[in-house]
ZADOGU-905840 format. One line per 10 residues: number of its first residue (from 1); their letters; for each residue x, z, y of C-alpha. Coordinates in pm, 1 decimal. Last residue first. Layout:
<nodes>
NUM> a> X Z Y | ...
</nodes>
This chain:
<nodes>
429> nalgkalinr> 12271.1 15518.2 9650.8 | 12633.2 15425.0 9576.5 | 12554.4 15330.4 9215.3 | 12304.7 15065.2 9325.7 | 12528.6 14918.4 9593.0 | 12823.0 14901.3 9351.4 | 12612.3 14719.0 9091.2 | 12494.8 14463.3 9346.9 | 12851.4 14411.7 9467.5 | 12974.9 14351.3 9112.1
419> aanhdanlaf> 12688.4 14105.5 9052.0 | 12782.8 13917.1 9370.8 | 13144.9 13882.1 9257.5 | 13037.7 13758.6 8916.5 | 12808.8 13501.4 9079.4 | 13086.0 13378.7 9311.4 | 13345.8 13346.4 9035.3 | 13648.8 13540.1 9143.4 | 13938.7 13534.8 9384.6 | 14087.6 13830.2 9577.2
409> gchvckfrsq> 14305.3 13698.3 9861.8 | 14295.1 14026.1 10054.6 | 14130.9 13922.0 10382.6 | 14007.5 13565.8 10329.1 | 13845.0 13674.1 10001.7 | 13806.0 13388.6 9754.5 | 13463.9 13319.6 9599.1 | 13393.4 13007.0 9392.8 | 13067.3 12874.6 9244.5 | 12864.6 12749.5 9540.7
399> nersakdvvg> 13170.0 12678.1 9753.1 | 13455.2 12857.0 9934.0 | 13254.4 13174.6 9990.2 | 13523.9 13372.8 10170.8 | 13421.5 13203.1 10495.9 | 13100.3 13409.8 10488.6 | 13305.5 13719.9 10563.3 | 13221.0 14075.5 10461.7 | 13523.5 14292.2 10367.9 | 13465.8 14535.9 10077.3
389> cssctqstya> 13822.0 14526.6 9940.9 | 13763.0 14431.5 9574.5 | 13396.8 14324.0 9560.0 | 13450.0 14099.6 9859.7 | 13121.3 14067.2 10042.4 | 12963.1 13727.8 10116.7 | 12737.7 13698.3 9808.0 | 12600.0 14052.6 9837.8 | 12555.2 14005.5 10212.4 | 12192.1 14125.4 10223.2
379> pnvkileggy> 12027.4 14164.3 9880.4 | 11898.6 14515.9 9956.6 | 11894.6 14709.6 9631.4 | 11644.9 14757.1 9348.7 | 11727.2 15024.6 9090.7 | 11575.6 15022.4 8741.8 | 11623.3 15339.7 8536.5 | 11633.8 15399.5 8161.8 | 11424.5 15597.2 7913.8 | 11357.3 15307.5 7681.3
369> ratkyalftt> 10997.1 15255.2 7793.4 | 11087.1 15308.1 8159.9 | 11355.9 15039.2 8133.5 | 11097.6 14815.9 7966.8 | 10840.2 14864.1 8243.3 | 11060.8 14753.5 8530.0 | 11268.4 14499.4 8335.0 | 10957.6 14296.0 8255.3 | 10851.2 14288.2 8619.5 | 11199.8 14187.2 8732.8
359> lqswglrlie> 11205.5 13901.5 8479.9 | 10863.6 13782.0 8598.9 | 10979.6 13774.3 8960.9 | 11281.4 13562.3 8871.9 | 11068.2 13315.4 8672.5 | 11304.8 13019.6 8623.1 | 11031.1 12769.9 8724.0 | 10966.7 12947.6 9053.7 | 11329.1 12959.3 9167.2 | 11389.9 12598.3 9061.8
349> rnlgakaavn> 11080.8 12469.8 9242.4 | 11177.2 12648.8 9563.0 | 11528.2 12501.8 9548.2 | 11386.1 12151.3 9512.6 | 11155.9 12207.4 9809.6 | 11448.8 12334.4 10015.6 | 11652.1 12023.5 9932.6 | 11361.5 11794.4 10026.6 | 11294.0 11979.6 10351.8 | 11653.3 11972.5 10472.5
339> tgpaeatgka> 11530.0 12061.7 10821.9 | 11183.5 12176.1 10924.2 | 10961.3 12020.0 11186.4 | 10896.7 12210.9 11510.3 | 10619.5 12036.8 11704.6 | 10468.7 11869.3 11398.8 | 10498.8 12194.2 11206.9 | 10738.6 12339.7 10951.0 | 10812.2 12152.3 10630.0 | 11023.0 12438.8 10489.7
329> srtmnnikld> 10759.2 12571.7 10248.2 | 10788.9 12937.5 10145.8 | 10981.4 12996.9 9824.5 | 11209.2 13269.2 9962.2 | 10926.1 13448.8 10140.0 | 10711.9 13467.4 9827.3 | 11014.2 13565.4 9617.1 | 11104.9 13866.0 9828.0 | 11415.7 13973.2 9638.0 | 11501.6 14337.0 9575.8
319> eivithfrka> 11834.6 14265.2 9408.1 | 11899.0 14417.5 9067.3 | 12061.9 14733.4 8934.2 | 12002.8 14849.8 8576.5 | 12080.4 15205.8 8469.5 | 12061.0 15304.8 8101.4 | 12199.8 14981.1 7962.3 | 12182.3 14810.2 7620.2 | 11818.2 14856.5 7530.8 | 11692.0 14749.3 7874.3
309> iitsckhnyd> 11929.3 14449.7 7876.3 | 11819.5 14332.0 7531.7 | 11452.5 14372.1 7615.9 | 11488.3 14193.5 7950.2 | 11653.5 13889.6 7789.2 | 11400.7 13862.0 7508.2 | 11099.2 13891.5 7737.8 | 11247.5 13662.7 8003.0 | 11320.0 13394.2 7742.8 | 10974.4 13415.3 7582.8
299> trlnaenrya> 10799.0 13405.4 7919.2 | 10989.8 13095.9 8029.1 | 10931.2 12915.9 7697.3 | 10560.6 13005.2 7700.5 | 10521.5 12882.1 8058.8 | 10685.7 12548.8 7978.1 | 10474.0 12510.1 7663.5 | 10154.7 12580.8 7861.7 | 10240.8 12316.5 8120.6 | 10296.8 12066.3 7840.0
289> ravkrrtknr> 9968.6 12168.7 7677.3 | 9786.3 12103.2 8006.1 | 9949.7 11762.0 8040.8 | 9846.5 11674.9 7683.9 | 9492.2 11794.1 7759.5 | 9480.4 11556.1 8058.5 | 9603.1 11276.1 7832.5 | 9309.5 11327.2 7598.0 | 9065.8 11343.7 7889.5 | 9209.1 11022.5 8034.2
279> nnsgkqkral> 9177.7 10848.8 7698.2 | 8814.3 10957.1 7678.3 | 8738.4 10783.6 8007.5 | 8596.7 10953.8 8317.7 | 8870.7 10831.2 8549.1 | 9062.6 10534.2 8412.1 | 9412.7 10621.0 8300.8 | 9721.8 10518.9 8498.0 | 9773.8 10854.1 8670.6 | 9743.8 11032.5 8335.5
269> mrqyhkrrqe> 10036.0 10835.6 8191.5 | 10253.5 10940.8 8485.1 | 10146.5 11301.9 8423.7 | 10229.4 11268.7 8053.4 | 10583.5 11160.8 8138.3 | 10610.1 11443.7 8392.0 | 10523.8 11691.5 8114.1 | 10789.0 11543.4 7883.8 | 11050.6 11572.7 8157.3 | 10951.4 11935.8 8220.8
259> kkllaakfrr> 10980.4 12015.8 7850.2 | 11331.5 11872.0 7843.2 | 11427.0 12061.5 8159.8 | 11305.1 12390.3 8011.5 | 11527.0 12338.3 7707.4 | 11828.0 12273.2 7930.6 | 11749.0 12572.8 8149.9 | 11719.3 12800.2 7844.2 | 12047.7 12670.4 7710.5 | 12212.1 12760.2 8040.8
249> gttsckgsds> 12041.2 13098.0 8066.0 | 12314.3 13352.3 8009.7 | 12621.5 13495.3 8174.3 | 12854.1 13779.7 8086.3 | 13098.1 14004.5 8268.0 | 13255.1 14324.5 8135.5 | 13388.1 14552.8 8406.8 | 13309.9 14885.2 8238.6 | 13024.3 14936.8 8483.7 | 12863.0 14624.0 8342.2
239> vltlpvavgv> 12840.6 14284.7 8514.3 | 12553.2 14046.8 8438.9 | 12499.3 13690.6 8560.4 | 12157.9 13529.3 8511.1 | 12011.3 13183.7 8575.4 | 12345.8 13008.2 8632.8 | 12285.7 12704.0 8855.6 | 11975.2 12867.2 9003.3 | 12074.0 13229.6 9038.1 | 11999.6 13587.6 8941.5
229> digcayekhr> 12265.6 13855.1 8990.5 | 12240.5 14160.1 8767.6 | 12442.0 14481.1 8797.0 | 12499.1 14705.2 8496.7 | 12499.1 15074.1 8411.5 | 12555.9 15322.2 8125.4 | 12652.6 15139.3 7809.4 | 12524.2 15136.2 7448.6 | 12198.0 15307.2 7526.2 | 12069.3 15551.6 7269.7
219> hdtvrtdqkv> 11719.8 15554.1 7123.6 | 11572.6 15830.8 6910.5 | 11218.9 15795.2 7035.2 | 11066.2 15501.6 7217.2 | 10764.2 15600.0 7422.8 | 10465.1 15365.7 7436.7 | 10203.9 15608.7 7300.0 | 9880.4 15414.4 7299.6 | 9599.6 15284.1 7515.8 | 9503.6 14930.3 7425.5
209> lisayydgta> 9419.0 14616.7 7622.6 | 9354.0 14323.7 7387.3 | 9395.6 13979.7 7543.5 | 9199.9 13729.0 7334.7 | 9276.0 13357.9 7329.7 | 9080.4 13037.0 7270.3 | 9248.0 12697.9 7291.1 | 9081.0 12396.3 7457.1 | 9401.7 12278.8 7627.7 | 9270.5 12378.4 7970.8
199> nlsvtisqik> 9234.4 12742.5 7870.2 | 8949.1 12941.3 7713.9 | 8963.3 13319.1 7754.9 | 8841.8 13634.8 7582.1 | 8935.8 13964.3 7747.8 | 8911.9 14269.9 7522.8 | 8886.6 14623.8 7659.1 | 9013.2 14978.8 7613.1 | 9113.5 14974.5 7246.5 | 9239.0 15320.1 7153.5
189> tghpftdrlg> 9551.0 15363.4 6940.6 | 9565.8 15701.5 6767.3 | 9713.3 15570.5 6444.4 | 9935.7 15269.9 6496.0 | 9790.7 14922.3 6564.2 | 9850.3 14677.7 6282.5 | 10162.9 14466.7 6291.1 | 10252.2 14110.9 6387.3 | 9941.3 14025.5 6590.3 | 9948.0 13651.8 6661.6
179> rfkiwgvkgi> 9657.9 13512.4 6465.7 | 9280.0 13546.5 6498.7 | 8963.8 13499.9 6295.1 | 8641.0 13580.3 6474.6 | 8390.6 13843.5 6358.0 | 8056.1 13826.2 6532.7 | 7948.7 13650.6 6852.2 | 7671.7 13877.8 6990.1 | 7937.4 14148.4 7046.1 | 8292.9 14043.3 6968.9
169> klhsgdians> 8467.3 14154.3 6649.8 | 8825.4 14047.4 6581.9 | 8946.3 13936.1 6240.4 | 9295.4 13939.5 6089.9 | 9277.2 14292.6 5947.9 | 8971.1 14455.1 6096.3 | 8973.3 14481.1 6473.2 | 8683.2 14591.0 6695.6 | 8724.3 14965.7 6660.3 | 8637.5 15007.5 7026.2
159> mvirfshhnd> 8450.5 14775.4 7261.5 | 8442.9 14691.9 7629.4 | 8400.4 14320.7 7698.5 | 8574.8 14076.8 7929.7 | 8494.2 13715.9 8011.6 | 8706.7 13408.4 8061.0 | 8716.3 13043.9 8162.4 | 9019.2 12838.6 8269.4 | 9035.3 12470.0 8361.9 | 8758.1 12504.5 8616.9
149> hkskfrpfgp> 8465.6 12258.4 8594.5 | 8212.8 12537.2 8538.0 | 8304.3 12658.6 8884.7 | 8376.8 13010.2 9004.8 | 8304.5 13112.3 9363.0 | 8598.0 13250.8 9557.7 | 8694.5 13605.1 9651.9 | 8872.0 13618.8 9993.6 | 9252.8 13584.0 9985.1 | 9374.5 13843.7 10233.0
139> vggqkcrrff> 9726.9 13724.7 10323.7 | 9901.0 14046.6 10423.6 | 9848.7 14285.6 10712.4 | 9819.8 14594.2 10494.3 | 9462.9 14655.2 10609.5 | 9365.0 14298.9 10520.4 | 9538.0 14329.0 10184.6 | 9328.9 14636.1 10102.4 | 9012.3 14460.0 10220.3 | 9069.2 14169.2 9980.2
129> nqyaadlnkl> 9182.0 14392.6 9694.0 | 8859.1 14590.5 9722.1 | 8652.0 14272.1 9714.0 | 8835.6 14135.3 9411.1 | 8793.9 14471.2 9232.0 | 8418.5 14461.5 9297.5 | 8397.7 14107.7 9159.8 | 8592.2 14204.7 8847.7 | 8366.2 14506.5 8801.1 | 8058.2 14283.5 8829.7
119> sqqlstadve> 8199.8 14058.4 8558.1 | 8266.8 14371.7 8352.0 | 7897.6 14454.7 8367.4 | 7804.8 14105.0 8249.7 | 8052.9 14122.8 7959.9 | 7925.4 14471.8 7871.2 | 7577.6 14331.4 7798.2 | 7703.9 14099.7 7523.8 | 7528.4 13765.3 7545.9 | 7176.1 13646.5 7460.0
109> alwphkkklk> 7025.6 13897.1 7704.4 | 7119.0 13668.5 7997.1 | 6876.1 13412.7 7850.7 | 6588.7 13639.0 7963.7 | 6642.4 13545.3 8331.0 | 6405.6 13753.4 8547.1 | 6440.3 14057.7 8322.8 | 6818.5 14017.7 8324.0 | 6812.9 13997.9 8705.7 | 6627.8 14328.9 8728.2
99> tlklccaafs> 6899.6 14500.9 8523.9 | 7167.8 14327.4 8731.8 | 7007.9 14464.4 9049.8 | 7074.8 14818.6 8928.5 | 7434.5 14727.0 8839.0 | 7485.0 14571.0 9183.7 | 7372.5 14894.2 9350.2 | 7626.9 15090.4 9146.3 | 7905.2 14847.6 9244.9 | 7832.4 14898.0 9613.7
89> vskgtrkyyd> 7700.2 14628.0 9844.1 | 7908.4 14580.4 10158.4 | 7809.7 14647.0 10517.1 | 7789.6 14431.8 10831.8 | 7409.7 14427.2 10800.2 | 7298.1 14063.2 10791.2 | 7630.6 13887.3 10733.6 | 7739.4 14157.5 10486.2 | 7417.5 14120.4 10286.9 | 7459.2 13741.3 10263.9
79> ikaalfknyv> 7822.0 13766.9 10150.1 | 7740.4 14033.3 9892.4 | 7444.6 13833.8 9758.9 | 7658.1 13519.4 9726.8 | 7918.3 13717.7 9533.7 | 7636.8 13868.9 9327.3 | 7514.5 13531.9 9204.2 | 7864.6 13386.4 9163.1 | 7980.7 13668.7 8934.3 | 7652.9 13680.6 8740.0
69> fracgfhkal> 7659.2 13304.2 8678.6 | 8028.3 13306.9 8575.2 | 7966.9 13584.3 8322.1 | 7661.0 13395.7 8193.7 | 7853.7 13069.1 8158.0 | 8154.0 13216.2 7981.3 | 7932.4 13418.4 7745.8 | 7717.9 13113.3 7668.9 | 8034.1 12913.2 7592.0 | 8134.9 13191.8 7352.4
59> tvkqeenpyl> 7802.4 13150.8 7170.3 | 7856.2 12775.7 7133.8 | 8214.2 12830.3 7014.2 | 8082.7 13081.9 6758.8 | 7859.8 12816.8 6604.7 | 8148.9 12570.1 6583.0 | 8385.2 12819.9 6420.4 | 8614.7 13046.8 6621.0 | 8993.9 13046.1 6580.4 | 9135.5 13297.0 6830.2
49> rvrytnhgla> 9501.1 13321.2 6935.1 | 9631.0 13669.6 7013.1 | 9753.0 13845.9 7326.6 | 9839.8 14216.6 7302.0 | 9830.5 14432.3 7615.7 | 9983.1 14776.3 7634.8 | 9870.8 15079.8 7830.5 | 10061.2 15407.8 7833.8 | 9988.0 15752.8 7702.9 | 10121.2 16045.1 7901.0
39> ekpsnmptsk> 10388.3 16284.4 7773.5 | 10681.4 16053.5 7800.7 | 10988.9 16127.9 7596.1 | 11326.0 16138.8 7777.0 | 11568.1 15866.2 7681.6 | 11884.5 15991.9 7521.8 | 12187.9 16030.6 7741.5 | 12492.9 15807.8 7704.1 | 12793.7 16016.1 7608.0 | 12793.1 15904.0 7246.0
29> nlpgfrdlpa> 12817.7 15537.0 7345.6 | 12681.3 15338.0 7055.2 | 12915.4 15095.7 6888.5 | 13022.4 14754.3 7021.8 | 12861.6 14465.2 7207.7 | 12836.4 14244.6 6898.9 | 12578.3 14477.1 6744.9 | 12330.7 14367.7 7011.1 | 12281.9 14031.3 6847.1 | 12333.0 13743.4 7091.1
19> lldlssyaip> 12070.1 13680.3 7357.9 | 12298.9 13807.6 7628.8 | 12548.3 13534.9 7542.9 | 12900.7 13648.9 7475.3 | 13165.6 13453.8 7664.5 | 13311.5 13776.7 7794.6 | 13532.4 13831.9 8092.4 | 13687.6 14167.4 8169.2 | 13757.9 14266.6 8525.0 | 13897.0 14613.3 8588.3
9> fpavrrelm> 13731.8 14815.4 8863.5 | 13784.5 14798.2 9237.2 | 13613.5 15065.4 9442.2 | 13361.3 14908.3 9672.2 | 13420.5 15018.6 10028.0 | 13138.7 15224.7 10172.7 | 12827.3 15142.2 10364.0 | 12846.8 14782.1 10250.3 | 12830.3 14527.2 10527.9
</nodes>
């Protein structure tokens, strides 16, 4: 139950989609505070598509293979050393052994030296994360060996001043043409690292990590606060402190469903292809592209939605959902089998395909960028509490979409009611 009774506020319904132009939500609120500038530089990542020639593809394949070889070699060495001594090998010791390894295998010198060093850093980070999760009582996830048959290959290099117009410079590879960067980097931008990857569709990408000033100056929020309720039937319901309600995501769900149907069609085709044939490989790439299109659509929607919300509101309140726990399998065990397994599996798929966790992540850094605040509240009883009188009763939830309070008779859409409760919880803290 809420700690204090939610004060009723006027209800105003709006059919405006959150992805509509921001000008439709009215003029700037003069009382809304300006975002405070940040003194420290922030990190941004830009992902671009690479178009290497045939010779460069061969050199990139060498980079992928050498980075994988170094990772697996030192992972095996770490495991063997720990079994014999009960201690771990430090990163500095691995770097010294890497120098000796390059003398033993001269072909390692054919790739950029920083890519091999960064492979060791990735291994060291995986080890540290493993022990950190062990101490925290979570699922450890021990580092695994990499296979050349994996669908994704990558390596990372450290280089500055590696961009000239529409070309990206990679050591031992040369200048590679790329697309996807709208504007040039502003003055003072420092390139920290570049991660080159090859996905299952055969496309090459580069993730450019830069250090730059991420603050947004001279920005005013249009409204002060809002509460957000995420759902399955309606992906997102938003209620502002002025009482305005809006929903979004239906068109996004429809578009995502079409792409999912196309992907399943390719998967059925793949099941009928002969293993090892060229037709099977072609169909496998079609399935991979379908998965990529689904992910791109989800990321694009969450980016646009979170940007609009972060620009419009100063304070954003959202439920602190534990997605991993919510999407856990309901099969149970042989002794204690689960109930409604098929329905729970369908719900899990919907939650994961809509990207609730991704939306929260985007809102977190975008509210900071625009000088706002993101508040996460306990999701308990938000759908069973009357936003008018504050009484908690599960009988008030007539069905999935309708809420009618058994105490005061207040009736409202269930998602709108939950969003009002979420907003009230956030403002009460």
